[in-house]
C-alpha positions, 0 to 999 in steps of 0.5 A: 704799890698804889693799890697797896697804899689804898688797901692799907689806907681803908684798912687804918680807916676802918679800924679807927672809925671813931676817929675816921667819923670825926674827920668825914663829918668835919671835912664833909660841913666844911666841904659843902661850904666851900662848894656851894662858894665855888657853885655861885662863883661858877654860876657868876662867872658862866655870865656874857660867856656866849659873846665870841669877842668876850675877851674884846668888848668892854663897857665903858665907865665913869669913875667921879674924882670924890667917890671911888665908886664907879658908875656904869654910865657915861654920857651920850655923844661918848660912843659915837666920839670913840667909834668916829675918833678912835684907831683901837675900836672895831664897833662900838654900841650904846644903850639908851635908857627912857623906853618902858612902858605898855604894849598893846596887839590888836589881832585880825579877830579885833582882839587885844592883848597887852603886855608891860615893857622895858627896854633900851633904844640901840643901834644896829651894832648891838648885834655886831658887838653882841652875841645875843641870838633870835628865834626870829628875824634878821640881825642884820637889818632888825634894828635899822629903820625907824619904829622897830623893835626886837622882843624877848621870847616872854614879850613874844608869847604874852603879845602874839602867842603862836602867831608868827610876829614878824612884821606886825605892828603894836601900839606903844604907850611910854610910861616912864618905866625902868628897872630900877623902881615901879614908879611911872609917869603920864602915859604918852601914845609914842605910836605904831612899832613893827617887830622885827625880830625875837630873841631866844631865850636869853642866856645868862647876861649881865643886861635884862630886857623885855626889847630893844628898839632902834635908835634911829626912832630917837630922832622922831621922838626928839622932834616931837618932844617925847623924850629928852634930846642928850645926843650933844649933851656931855654934862648927863651920865646917868642915861647912857650905857657905852660899850665898845669891841677893840680891834684885834692887836689892840688891849687894856694897855691901849684903851686905857691910854685912849680914855686917858686922852678923851678924859683929857679932851672932854672932860678936864677941858669942859667947862662944865664943873661936873664933868671937869670931876669924873674920868672915863674907866672901863671894865672888861665884859667877862668882868661885870659879873662878878666885879666891882660895886658899880652905881647905876649897873643893869642889874644885881649882882653879888659885888666881888668883896661879898666873894672875897669875905664868904670865901675868906669866911669858909676857908676858915672854916675848912681850915679848922677842919683840916687842923681837926685832922692834921691834930687827930693824925699827929696825936696818933702817931704814936700808936702808930709808931711801931707800924712805921719803925717795922716799915722802915726797918723793912727798907721803905723810904721817906717817900714811900712813907709819905705817900702812903699817909698823904694816901690815907688823907686822900681817902679820908677826903674823897668819902667827906666829899660823898658826905659832902654832896648830900649836905651842899643839896640841903644847903644850895635849896636853903641859899636859894630860898633866902631872901636876897636871891629874888634880885641876885638870880643865883641858878647854881646848877651842877655842870663840867666846870663845877665839878672840875673846879670841885675836883681840883678842889678835893684834890688840894684839901686833901693834900692840905690835911694830910701833907704835915701828918705824913711829913711829921710821922715819916721823920721818927727814927726808925729805933725810936718808933719800934721802941714807941717813943715819940713826939707830939709837939714841943714844949707846952703848946706843941701842934695840938694845944695850937691847933685846939686853941685856934679852932675855939677862937674862930668858933669865940669869935662867929659865938659872938658875931652871931649875938650881936647880929641878931640883938641888932636885927631885934632892934630893927623889927622892934624900931619906932619910926615915928609914924604908925604903917599898921593897916597903911596900904601903898598902892602903885598909880600906874599913871592913873588920875590920883583924884579919880582913884581917890574918890573912887576909893573912899567909897569903898567900904573899910577905906579909912582915907586916902592920901598920896606921895611920890614915892614911900618914905624909909624905903631907900629912896630920898629926893633932895633938896636945897632950902635957905633964907631970903636974905641969906646965901648959904643953903641947907640940905633937905629931904623934898617929898611931895605928899597929899595935905593929910599924908602925916596925918594919916601916918599917925606923924604928930602935928608940933605947931601950925597945920597941914598944906591948906586947900587951895586953886593951885596945882602946886602948892606955895605952902609945905611943911617942915620938921623939927631938924628942918627948924633946928637946922634953919636957925629957930628955937621953937616949932612955932617960931618958923610958921609964916616964914617964907625961904627959897625951895628948890629955886621957888618961894615957900610958905611953911605952913606947919611943923612936924614930928621928926620920924626917921626916913632913911633905911635902917642900916645905912646908919644915917639919921633924920635930916631936914625934911620937906612936905609940899604938894605937887600932884603931878609926881604922885606915884603912890596912893596910900591908903588907910583901911581898918581892922575888919575884913580886909581881904573883902577891903582889898577885893573892893579895892580891886574892883573899884581899880578895875572900873577906872583901869581895866588894863594893868592889875592892882599893884598893892603892898602893905607899909608895915610888909615895906619895911619888914623887907628892907631888912630881909637881907640883915635877916639873910645876913643872921642866916648865914652868918648863924649857919657858918658860926655852928659849922665852926663850932661843930667843927671844934667840937669834933676835934676837941672830941676826938683829942679827948678820946685819945688824951683820956685812952693814953692815960687810962693806967694812970687813971686806974693807978690814982683811984687804987690810991683814992682819987675820987671822980671829981678830981680825976675829972679836973685832972683830964679836964684842965689842959682842955681848959686851959687851952680854952682860955687862951682861946678867949683871951685872944679872940675876945679883944679880937672880937670886940674891935671887930663888931665895935666898928660895924656897929658903928655904922647903924642908926640904932645900936645892940647893946655891946660890952663886956656881957656879951663878951662873957655869954660868948667865952661861957657858950664856948667853955660850956660846950667845951665840957660837954665835949671833954667832960663824958670823956673823963667820966666814962674812963674815970669810972672804969673798974680799976682791974680793968685799967690797969692792964691796958698797955 
């Protein structure tokens, strides 16, 4: 019987080629999107899957009471306390940040090789808790001695090439490098480190590192005051990651109780107000990626809620595609009524008919799967090419797990698409079926109409969202920040002396001016300080940025009153500049009124010498308006040189800048970026969002139009004889087109009435978070509705014209 079902299924598929192709194409488009998300999910769930005891390993995190977002870091003493005081912990390890700088190896021929490395300090338990493999060295002793390091395979190749690195020493200079920024501190010589191990090529893990240094090294660094001693400091919770491996007989319930007890002992009863406001929590190792969004994470991942959103959108599109199949199958039920009647009369049970029609659905779905794989190849390449993937690091490999999920998914789609038509058609009364009497739906809004309305409501929702996101992006790309970023370079100082570089750069032809800043404005970072009048107890929060004296001038920020920070012999000036917002927040009516006034800023008395015009300091999509800003002069924390270059031959200017850089720093390459490109890159995530939403909108509309196309063909063919009669009686082409199209137009109108209000409220909600907002009113809703209507008419009208233009002699012969 199985092969008989398949034979009949293929026969029906090829007999109704138009409907079959509509179903296959629609299902393939929707399935390819879902398959891409399956690959993303499998890719992320493979992180940290290689550890033998992964089910017993947990990352300890903290949860502030006034913030729902967990922080991946904890106070340093936490891990030792858990290891020594908890009966449920078998072993524990920590990762202490602060190891980042330059490693230099000098071989026997006095040849030097250099590499920039970033990593953590950790204890020997690291290799007991985790199962990172070593291609060289002994896990049991690799991190037991001071000044020993285990390096990655990539670092080994750069430093040692084909040499055996075990036992060799490298000179390490700390520059305060970390995994979140390219900023560096003044170089500090930490001496020689011995290589005791080399990691194999790292499998997928939420931990990214170039090097692991032995925690016993910290003792020497503490004594020499080269790194902050946080061994007994419970109030610093942003420099340490902690992991525990529970004993086999314990689980999450016991860990919850233990952390509750530790919260009470070490946090709630602490005299430190900050500690009183945080609680210990945990994440299972295999739930870190993907998982809840956490602060201070060790890598950049797509948070769990993003998968819910993407999965939800993909399922909506898949549902629309399945509705197409259901709608067309139910619509064609009457044309197969004789077949169903004959089968029932010859003894076919209801279950036999269900098996037959479900098998037809599975044939369609599996053929769709083949086409979906073709679509998937293009989708995968397009997704991997998105800007955000340089941070998310998806690989999207095909493997057995992916194929297994896709197979299960395909079977589920086949069942969902085929089960309702199968049950519906199996209920036909055999006598009525042989007479050709059937029922496609109940009342004026039968199933067929409900499905069509639902599809176009979804399409309109996507269209309006796409229009608004596109308009919002246009606003961002044309946004006036209040300064002039054109022809401005930001050059990473990489621990070099700014004044030395400034003098060298000013000698380069094509360089107009040079300034400096501690970090780049409007690039996502904002350091805060408190500012208050000397006779007041209340303070105002303000953004603090250390800049060179000509920074506002080089960016074209208008000076409204006073003058820029004056020259002086002091390394840290007692003068500051503030913006208009600070003037208003501090209670002054005019910018000139605040000039010469002294305030306590960050615990120091500072005199205001100038007021500059407001400019936007925050990322545009944060929705935050510019607040009070303070410019101060502190060259000790300058991290970037701000270089203004001429419009001329900029490639030659860059080459000369690089030559000037190499004379001062022959080790590090020149790292620069055009300020315009930096600001544009901040909006790339929005551009990716536009691409994704636009593509989903296109697929949703395509599927809806395919379904409408199929229904239009079916409806017009069913009314062929009626059209012939009407033409004989004198009906013109326009009347016939209206007659055939009005039912579909009514359904489109209902879809608009449903989707337009929903789209309005949803899009109004997210627009409220934008600092500048795209116009959104009745015009946008009308535009989206017109697009949907026009697409529907382009789908339906050609079929109406085709039937209406037929010769009545031919149409009246149709049975």
